[in-house]
C-alpha positions as CSV (number, residue, x, y, z in Angstrom):
1,M,85.2,94.9,72.0
2,K,82.2,94.0,74.3
3,K,83.2,92.1,77.4
4,T,80.5,89.2,78.0
5,R,80.7,87.1,81.4
6,D,82.4,84.4,79.0
7,S,85.5,87.3,78.0
8,L,89.1,86.1,80.6
9,I,89.6,88.2,83.1
10,P,92.9,89.5,83.0
11,C,95.4,89.5,85.9
12,G,95.0,91.5,88.7
13,K,91.7,92.6,91.1
14,L,88.4,92.4,89.1
15,A,87.0,95.8,87.7
16,T,85.7,98.0,91.0
17,G,82.0,97.7,89.1
18,E,81.9,94.4,88.7
19,L,83.1,93.7,92.1
20,E,80.7,95.7,93.8
21,R,77.6,93.9,91.4
22,L,79.1,90.7,92.7
23,L,79.3,92.1,96.9
24,K,76.0,93.1,96.8
25,R,74.5,90.6,95.1
26,Y,76.4,87.7,96.7
27,A,77.8,89.6,100.1
28,S,74.9,91.3,101.5
29,G,73.5,89.4,104.7
30,K,71.0,90.3,106.8
31,D,73.4,89.7,110.1
32,P,72.9,92.7,112.2
33,S,76.6,91.6,114.0
34,V,78.2,92.1,110.7
35,I,79.0,96.5,111.3
36,I,81.1,96.8,108.2
37,G,80.5,94.4,105.5
38,P,82.4,93.8,102.0
39,A,82.7,97.2,100.2
40,I,85.5,98.4,97.4
41,G,87.8,99.9,100.1
42,V,87.0,98.9,102.8
43,D,90.1,96.5,104.3
44,S,88.4,94.0,106.7
45,T,85.1,93.1,108.0
46,A,83.7,93.7,112.2
47,V,82.2,91.5,113.8
48,R,80.0,92.8,117.3
49,V,80.7,90.8,119.8
50,K,79.6,90.5,123.7
51,K,82.7,92.5,124.3
52,G,83.4,94.8,121.8
53,V,83.9,94.1,117.5
54,L,86.4,91.1,116.5
55,L,88.1,92.2,113.1
56,L,88.4,90.0,110.2
57,K,90.0,89.4,107.4
58,T,91.9,86.8,104.7
59,D,94.2,88.2,102.1
60,P,96.6,86.1,99.9
61,I,100.7,85.9,98.9
62,T,101.2,85.2,95.8
63,F,104.8,87.8,94.6
64,V,107.1,86.1,96.4
65,A,108.7,83.2,97.6
66,E,111.6,84.7,99.4
67,D,110.2,85.5,103.7
68,I,106.6,84.6,101.8
69,G,105.9,84.3,105.8
70,L,107.4,87.3,107.1
71,Y,104.7,89.5,103.7
72,A,101.6,87.6,104.7
73,L,102.1,88.4,109.0
74,H,102.4,92.2,107.6
75,I,99.9,92.5,104.8
76,N,97.2,90.5,106.7
77,A,97.5,92.8,110.2
78,N,97.9,96.0,108.4
79,D,94.4,95.0,106.9
80,I,93.6,95.0,111.1
81,A,95.9,98.2,112.0
82,V,93.9,100.9,109.8
83,M,90.7,99.8,111.1
84,G,91.7,101.3,114.8
85,G,92.4,97.9,116.2
86,R,94.6,95.0,117.3
87,P,95.8,91.6,115.2
88,R,95.3,88.7,118.0
89,W,95.5,85.3,116.1
90,F,96.6,84.3,112.5
91,L,95.2,81.5,110.6
92,A,97.2,79.8,107.3
93,T,96.3,77.5,103.9
94,I,100.1,76.6,102.9
95,L,100.1,75.6,99.4
96,L,103.5,73.9,98.4
97,P,104.1,73.2,94.9
98,E,104.6,69.5,93.5
99,G,107.4,68.1,93.0
100,K,109.5,71.2,94.2
101,T,109.0,71.0,97.8
102,T,111.2,69.9,100.8
103,L,110.5,69.5,104.4
104,K,113.4,72.2,104.4
105,D,111.0,74.8,102.8
106,A,108.5,73.8,104.2
107,E,110.0,74.3,107.4
108,R,110.7,77.7,106.7
109,V,107.6,78.9,106.0
110,F,106.3,77.8,109.0
111,R,109.1,79.4,110.8
112,Q,109.1,82.6,108.8
113,I,105.6,82.5,110.2
114,S,106.1,81.6,113.8
115,R,109.0,84.4,113.9
116,A,106.4,87.4,112.6
117,S,103.7,86.2,114.6
118,E,105.9,86.2,117.4
119,E,107.4,89.9,116.5
120,L,103.7,91.4,116.2
121,G,101.9,89.8,118.9
122,V,100.0,87.6,117.6
123,T,99.3,83.7,117.8
124,L,99.6,81.1,115.2
125,C,96.5,79.2,116.3
126,G,95.7,77.1,113.1
127,G,95.2,76.9,109.2
128,H,96.3,74.1,106.9
129,T,99.1,72.9,104.8
130,E,99.6,70.9,101.9
131,V,101.8,70.2,98.6
132,T,99.2,69.9,95.5
133,S,99.6,70.3,91.8
134,A,97.1,73.0,91.4
135,V,100.8,75.5,92.0
136,N,104.0,76.5,90.4
137,T,105.8,78.6,93.5
138,T,104.5,78.5,96.7
139,V,101.5,80.8,98.0
140,V,100.1,81.3,101.6
141,V,97.1,82.1,102.4
142,G,96.6,84.2,105.7
143,Q,93.4,84.7,107.7
144,M,93.6,87.7,110.7
145,I,91.5,88.1,112.9
146,G,91.7,90.9,115.6
147,E,90.1,93.0,118.1
148,V,89.6,96.2,118.6
149,K,87.1,98.4,120.6
150,K,83.8,100.0,118.9
151,E,84.1,103.4,120.2
152,R,87.4,102.8,118.5
153,L,86.3,101.2,115.4
154,V,87.6,103.0,111.6
155,S,87.1,102.6,108.8
156,S,87.8,103.4,104.6
157,R,84.4,104.7,104.6
158,G,85.2,107.2,107.3
159,A,87.1,110.5,105.2
160,R,84.8,114.3,105.3
161,P,85.7,117.4,103.3
162,G,87.9,119.4,104.5
163,D,90.3,116.4,105.8
164,S,94.1,116.7,105.0
165,L,95.3,113.2,103.6
166,I,98.2,112.2,104.9
167,V,100.8,109.1,103.7
168,T,103.7,107.7,106.1
169,K,106.6,106.2,104.6
170,A,107.5,106.6,100.5
171,V,106.2,104.6,97.9
172,P,106.5,101.7,96.5
173,L,107.8,100.0,99.0
174,E,106.7,97.0,99.0
175,A,106.6,96.8,94.9
176,M,111.2,97.4,95.7
177,S,110.8,94.4,98.6
178,I,109.7,92.4,95.9
179,L,111.3,93.4,92.8
180,A,115.2,93.8,94.5
181,R,114.5,89.6,95.4
182,E,112.4,88.7,92.0
183,K,114.6,90.5,89.6
184,R,117.9,91.0,91.1
185,E,120.2,90.9,88.8
186,E,118.3,92.4,86.7
187,L,118.1,96.1,89.1
188,E,122.2,95.5,89.5
189,R,122.7,96.7,86.0
190,L,120.5,99.9,86.3
191,V,121.6,100.9,89.9
192,S,124.1,99.3,92.2
193,R,123.9,96.5,94.2
194,T,124.0,98.3,97.7
195,T,120.8,99.9,96.7
196,V,119.1,96.9,95.6
197,A,120.6,94.7,98.9
198,R,118.7,98.2,100.8
199,W,115.5,97.5,98.3
200,K,115.7,94.1,99.7
201,G,115.9,95.2,103.0
202,F,112.6,97.6,102.6
203,V,110.4,94.2,104.2
204,K,112.0,95.2,107.4
205,R,113.2,98.4,107.5
206,P,111.3,100.3,106.7
207,G,108.9,97.7,106.6
208,I,106.2,96.7,104.9
209,G,103.6,96.2,108.3
210,V,101.6,99.5,109.3
211,L,101.1,99.0,113.0
212,K,103.6,101.5,114.6
213,D,101.8,104.1,112.5
214,V,98.6,103.6,113.4
215,E,99.4,103.2,116.8
216,V,101.4,106.4,116.9
217,T,98.6,108.4,115.4
218,M,96.0,107.4,117.7
219,R,97.7,108.3,120.6
220,V,97.3,112.1,119.5
221,T,93.6,111.3,117.8
222,T,91.3,109.1,116.4
223,P,91.9,109.3,112.6
224,H,88.2,109.6,110.2
225,A,90.0,107.5,108.0
226,M,92.8,104.8,107.3
227,H,93.8,102.6,104.5
228,D,96.2,100.4,103.5
229,P,97.2,100.9,99.6
230,T,97.7,97.0,98.6
231,E,97.4,95.9,94.7
232,G,97.1,98.9,92.3
233,G,99.4,101.3,94.7
234,I,98.9,104.5,96.3
235,S,96.8,105.6,93.3
236,M,94.2,102.9,94.3
237,G,94.3,103.5,97.4
238,L,93.5,107.1,97.1
239,Y,90.6,105.6,95.1
240,E,89.5,103.3,97.3
241,M,88.7,105.7,100.0
242,A,87.6,108.5,97.5
243,R,84.6,105.5,97.3
244,A,84.0,103.8,100.4
245,S,83.7,107.2,101.6
246,G,81.6,108.7,99.0
247,V,83.8,112.1,98.6
248,G,86.3,113.6,95.7
249,I,89.8,114.4,96.9
250,E,92.1,116.4,95.3
251,V,96.0,115.3,95.7
252,Y,99.5,116.8,94.8
253,R,102.1,114.7,92.7
254,E,105.3,116.7,93.7
255,K,104.0,115.8,97.5
256,I,103.6,112.0,96.7
257,P,106.6,110.3,98.9
258,I,108.4,108.7,95.5
259,I,111.0,106.5,96.5
260,K,113.1,109.2,94.3
261,D,116.4,107.3,93.8
262,A,114.0,104.3,91.9
263,Q,112.9,106.1,89.2
264,R,115.5,104.3,86.6
265,V,113.5,101.2,87.8
266,F,110.2,102.5,87.0
267,Q,111.5,103.9,83.4
268,H,113.4,100.8,82.7
269,F,110.2,98.6,83.2
270,G,108.1,101.1,82.1
271,V,105.6,101.6,84.8
272,D,104.5,104.4,87.2
273,P,105.1,103.7,91.2
274,M,101.5,105.6,91.6
275,G,99.6,102.3,90.5
276,L,102.6,99.6,92.0
277,I,102.1,97.7,95.3
278,A,102.5,99.9,98.2
279,S,102.3,98.3,101.6
280,G,104.2,99.3,104.4
281,T,102.7,103.2,103.5
282,L,99.5,103.9,106.1
283,L,96.8,106.9,103.9
284,M,94.9,108.6,106.2
285,A,92.0,111.3,106.1
286,V,92.2,113.1,109.5
287,R,90.8,116.7,110.4
288,P,92.6,119.5,109.2
289,E,93.4,120.9,112.9
290,D,95.1,117.3,113.8
291,T,96.8,117.5,110.8
292,E,100.7,118.7,112.8
293,K,100.0,117.0,115.2
294,V,99.7,113.7,114.1
295,I,102.4,114.8,111.4
296,R,104.8,115.9,114.7
297,A,103.9,112.8,116.6
298,L,105.1,110.0,112.9
299,Q,108.3,112.4,112.9
300,R,109.0,111.8,116.6
301,A,108.8,108.5,115.8
302,S,111.1,108.4,112.9
303,I,108.5,107.8,110.7
304,P,108.0,110.2,108.1
305,A,105.0,111.5,107.0
306,T,103.7,113.6,104.7
307,V,100.4,116.3,103.4
308,V,99.6,115.1,99.9
309,G,95.9,116.8,99.1
310,S,92.9,117.1,100.7
311,V,89.8,115.7,101.3
312,R,86.9,117.7,98.5
313,S,83.1,117.4,98.3
314,K,81.8,113.8,96.1
315,K,80.6,116.7,93.2
316,C,84.6,117.7,92.9
317,G,85.4,114.2,91.8
318,I,88.6,112.6,92.0
319,N,91.5,114.2,91.2
320,I,95.4,114.7,90.7
321,I,97.5,117.8,90.0
322,E,100.5,117.3,88.4
323,D,102.9,119.9,86.5
324,G,99.9,122.8,88.2
325,K,97.0,120.9,85.7
326,K,94.4,119.2,87.8
327,K,93.1,116.0,85.9
328,P,91.1,112.8,86.9
329,L,93.2,110.7,89.3
330,R,94.5,107.2,87.0
331,I,93.7,104.2,89.0
332,Y,94.9,100.9,88.7
333,Q,93.2,98.1,88.1
334,R,96.0,95.6,87.0
335,D,98.7,96.4,89.8
336,E,101.7,98.1,87.7
337,I,104.0,94.5,89.3
338,T,102.3,92.7,86.7
339,K,103.6,94.3,83.7
340,I,107.5,92.9,85.6
341,L,107.1,89.3,87.1
């Protein structure tokens, strides 16, 4: 059936083509101080100021209730970090459900934000808090402001043919942490309680933040491009980087570091781990001659890192090699986790 503007939009990200149309029509300002503006696959806005570049990011947390403050800090800080910047200031809009919220509940969210801010060296400097009937669970919309020297600015637009594609840690860390919290009893019928508890702890160990991954990498080189795969998983992250950079890519499915002991969970829910929300994993494109020193530096910092493929020319397309066969990379406009939650 042909879709019209009156068609209902499904849960998840707007279709790439529609979002691109809206951004071009309504968010194409002429302010010359905006170095990097909104576009498909671009993580943060970069604004030139007198002494450098400000990085601006906003992102809501809607999938989790427990530890929502921690999620809000890290998810927003990640998108500053992958631009080569340092997250500095955080504002939070906290929406609490009417008839379900106590002062203890509100304080818990503030405490989580405060602790995560201290851990990241970020200052909580403003926001808004409201109890409202517009939500049925707590929602935190974070706004992170960071800074970077112009010469250190990186974006997801810079990948070049020949670059190596490197992925840190494993996927999908964030999805498994969310499922361990929201579907604990169901998961415990599939795997051990110890395993579910470990997955729940992924939010802190190895963590859903990539600031350390970026810092370690940038001590040895400046990547051509970095990206934080979130909704739509590692697959969408690869696609967004390719689109933003105007290049093709070729990745190997067997090299993608998937959380192995979660296979039963993926099969049970009928989801593809490639399309599950994947914060905590850093995706980057680096010069081929820098690949080994980046891998070694990350491993010395106890951060697993894997070369999963390479950047190709745009005419080669965006492909994945699976079981020896090359095919177009599947993209997930709607995150696989929405099939479960």
